[in-house]
N, C-alpha and C positions, 0 to 999 in steps of 0.2 A: 413251611415259615413264610411269614407274609413280610413283604418289604421293608415295612417300617421296622420289625424285630429285626431279619438282617442290619440295616442302617444303625441299630441301638447296638447288636455286639461288636459291629467293627468299630463303633465310637469307646465302647467300653474296652475293649484290645487296644487302643491305640493309645490311651490314658494311662492305662496300665503300664505300656511299654514306657512310655514318656518318664513315668515316676520312675522305673526301674535306674533308666538313665541318668537320671536328675541326680538319685542317690548313691550311684554309679561314681558321679562325678565329684560330689558332696565327699564321699568316703577318700578318693583319691588325693583329693586339696588337702583335708586335715592328716593324710598321712605323710606328705614330703615336708620334710625339713623346709623352714624358710631361710630365703638366700641368706648367706655370710656377708657381713658387713666386712670391708677389707681392714686390714689391719694396719693401725697406726704408726709410723715408723717412732723408734723409741732413741735418743741419742744417749751413746753412751760416754760418760764422762770419767776418766780414770784412769788408770794404768794397766795397758795390755803388755803383762808380764812373757817376757820371751822365753819359749824352751831352744836351751843351746845345740844348736844344728849338728846333725851326723848323718850315719847312713848305716842301714841297715834293710836286710831283704833285697838288696839290689836299687836300694831307692833311696833318695836322699829323705829325712825325716827333720825336726825342728826347724828352724831359723833358719836361712840360707840367701845365698845370691849368687845368680848365674849370668853370664856377659853372653849373648846372640852376637856371632859376626858382622858383619854389614850383610844386608838381605835376609837375615836370620830371622826368628820368630821366637816367640815363648816356648815353642818344642825343638830350637837349637837350628842350625850346629851351633856350638856355645866354644870360648875362650878356654883355653886350656892355661889355669894359674899354677906355675909353675911351684905355688907356697902351699898348693891344696894337695892333701893326699886322698881327697875323697873323689870316686868316680876320674880317677886320671885328671884329677884338677878341673874339671867342668863344673863341679858343686867347690863353691868356697863357705863354711860353715859358720856362723856368725854367733856371737855369744852376747847375753846383757851386759848393758853399760852398767855404768853407778845407778842409775836408776831405775834400773831392772829392765828397760823397754821402754815404748811408746806413749808418751803420754798426748792424751786428748783433752782439748781446751787448754792447753798452755803450750807453752813453746820449750824446746830443748836448744838454747842458740851454741853455735860456733864457739868454740875456746879461743879466748884471747890472751896470747896470740893463738892463731889458729894451727901453726905449725911448728916444728922442731926438725930442722934438717930433711925439709919436706915429707915427714911423717905428719899426719894429722895427730891430732891431739885434742879432736872433739871425742870425748868419751860416756857423753850421757847415755844413749839410746842404746848402741854398741860396743863393746870394746873393739876399741881400733885393732883395723885386723890386715895381716899382709896381703898384699897384692902385687905380683910381678916386685918382691924385695924391698916395697914401701905400703906402709901402714896407712888405711883407709877408715875414714870415720863417718857417721852420718851425725846431720844436728838438724832441728825446724827452726826455721827463723822466720820472725818479722817481717825481712827484706832479704830477699833471696840473693847469697851472694855471689849468683852467677848473674842472673839475668837482671836483677836491680827493683824486682817487682815487687810490690807490698802484698804479703800473703797470710793468708787467716794460720789461726793455730790449726792443726790435725785436728778433725773429725771424725766420728764412726756412727752411723744409724743402724739400729738393725729393725727387721721387718721379719717376724716368725724367726727361720734359722737363718736369715740370709743378712749379709753383711753390705755397707755401702759404705764408702770413706773418702775423704778428701783428704791426702796425705801429697796435696802440691808442696807443699813445705819443704819435703823430704829431700835433704841437699847431702850430696857425695862431696867428701875432699880428701886429697890424694896427691903428691907430690907436687904440693905448692900450688894447687889447680883447685878448681871448682866445679861442679856438676850438679845441675839440679837433676834430680832422680823422683821427681814427684808423678804424679796422678791425681786430678787433670793437670796436663803440662800449664804454668805458668807463661804468658805473653810478656818478654820480653817490658820494660819500661825505657818508652822513647822521649816521654816530655817530662819536664821540670818538674812540673806539679802533678805529674800521675792523676790526671782528670775522672775523676768518679772512682776514686781509690782513698781517698780521704778517710783516715783512722777515726770512727765513730764508739769504738768499745777497745776494751782491754783485755790483754792477757798476759797472765804471770809466766814469767821465764825462768824455770828451776835451775837455768845455770847462772846466769847476771841476779837473780835473784831480786827482779825490780818488773814492775807493770811494762808491757809493751802495748802499743796501739795496734789494733787489728784494722784493716781496710776493711770499706762497707760494702763491698762487692768487687772481689777478685777479680780480675781478668787471666783467664786459663780456658782451655781448650784440651779434647780428647777424653776419653772415658777414664772415669774414676774407679780406685780400688774396689775390688769386691771379695766377697768371703762367706762362712761358715760360721756359725755359732750353735751351742751346744746351751739351753737357757738353765738347766739343771745343773751342769759345771762350768760353764762359763769358760769350757774352752773354745777357740777360737783359730781361724786360718784368717790371713789376708793376703790377697796375690796382685801384683800388678806389673806393667811393663812403661820402661820410660828410656825414650830413646836420648843419644848421648850426643853432645855438641860440644864439640873442640876438643885439644889434646890429643893424646897417641891413638883413642877410641873413636874418634870422629863418625858419628853415624852409625856405631855399634846400639846395641838394646841390652838397659840391666833388665833383668827378669829376677822380681823380688819375692822370695814366700816368709812373712810373718804367722807365724803358730806361737800358742801357749794359753794362757789364763788371764782373764779380764778381772779386773780387782777395781770395784767402783772407788770414786771417792776424790777431791780435788786435793792437789798438794798444797801444804801449808805455806802463807807468805813468810818472809823475814819477821813479820809482826805475830806470827803465831796464828792468824786470822785466815781461815780458807778463801782460795783465788776467786772462787765463784760462790755467790749464795744457792745456786742449783746443782743438782748432782742427778743424773737418771740411769738406773739402773736394774735389771732385774732382779730379783731376791734370790737366792742361791737355794735350792732345792734341800732339806734338812735328810 
């Protein structure tokens, strides 16, 4: 074989090898799925109807409350509520109130008056429940009863099967005392004008049956509530912890677990007109 023939043979083999490599790369590229786009969060407006709390197979079920002692965490140790038969009082089961649970995009304000002989009269979110012989209730308010901070109506967003919630307006009332138990935690109002928190929108209050102003940008700190969501059944969970300030349980921590089924839709107003022109909710699978 001449030198020229040898060079031609080498060149043909090199071209063939390069072509094989190019075809393989193109096949791999065609077979690879395109990168998925991040899912846009969906705002869930409606009623988060609670499943009543209980106890089964050695663990709490449904909707319930725990109180961790000073220095405790979401895992305990917990206060033993003398009025609860569940888990030696460490779990206080909650039942849905007159509204059926928690509404998003609307307020469920504290009753007026808020107390009767120390017992809470706020029964829209949960049925007032005994805690050391005194009934406590839950409300969500445009102005927090304890911190006096203007707060937005509760909101929940869904991304896939995960939930993120602003329940900063969640307030507990007990023994003629007010305790913010929201997440994130509102920053107490210290100035008369509440700078930066002027109301620029309105939300319907299902308790007082009137429109209430919402703040443009409420001041709050700490993590939000989080949970899970099944798009097929609309079953949900929401969990958060909240520091207790003041009263006999100062520096204890409230541990909240909500569970149930989401029902999309806005509450009717006194005039029979939906409280908001927009409602976003996943369609239930047939």
